[in-house]
Phi, psi and omega in degrees: 000134179246139174253132177262123189092141183211081173203202190320300183297319181292334176296321176296316178300317178301316179299319179295313181298316178297316179296337180265007178080023179241085183297134178267131183246341186208164178222152173247134176199171182289335179213154177292136184268133175293319178272112185229074188294339179258006178051051182269154176282133178275129182250358189088184178293155174295348177268346178287162182301310182294314181296315180298315180298318180297316180296321180294337184248014183218165166285150180210164175223141179269105183265049182248124182283331180292119186303315184291318179293318178301317179297317180298314178297314180303309184294324178297314181287328176298331176298340176260012183061036179239126187232145180286153174287168170274153175236106183238119180292139182298341179276352179293145177249113183238116180300145181295342178260011172271158181237123173252134173298167186267351191231113169076019178278137177243119178243110187277176180301139174076006179287144173238126177237116188266176188306140173067009173287150179233130179239122185268171182310139173074003182280153177241127168249100190282172190316124173071010179285155180236124179248105185283178184308137172062018175284157178230117177254114186286173180304133174064013175286159180229114175266114189293164179305132177075003180290152176235122171261117179287160184313136177070010177294149179235127172244115189280182176304136175302129178291145181288333176208159180269000000 
């Protein structure tokens, strides 16, 4: 498993992936990080020859908190028909009638997702957030730690620019 991006947000993603039985062995970033708490192998950027080849031949997760950058990386790799796995913490409570997209969704520890909620590709439901019944979390949206979306709330697609 490869993580794309390697700083604060991706450290949380690494913890989730490890807790889910998906050991992370390497990371892609623009530069090698001096602080390497998970002792991962540096592959270069996902755009570098080594990094790109590794991502094309492995499972990966985009551990970037910035919605626009995460979307840009996702769309670039989707152009090669390569999509990130989901990262769902085992302590999350997800109703069987909720729908999670299959690509790049991050569900952190303590999240509750209730019936008929929909979470789209690349979205983040951060630590302890609650997504109530019939909510819709759009592509690449980020629901912050401890946030509560009341029933039928809609959080749309992250805008590409302000």
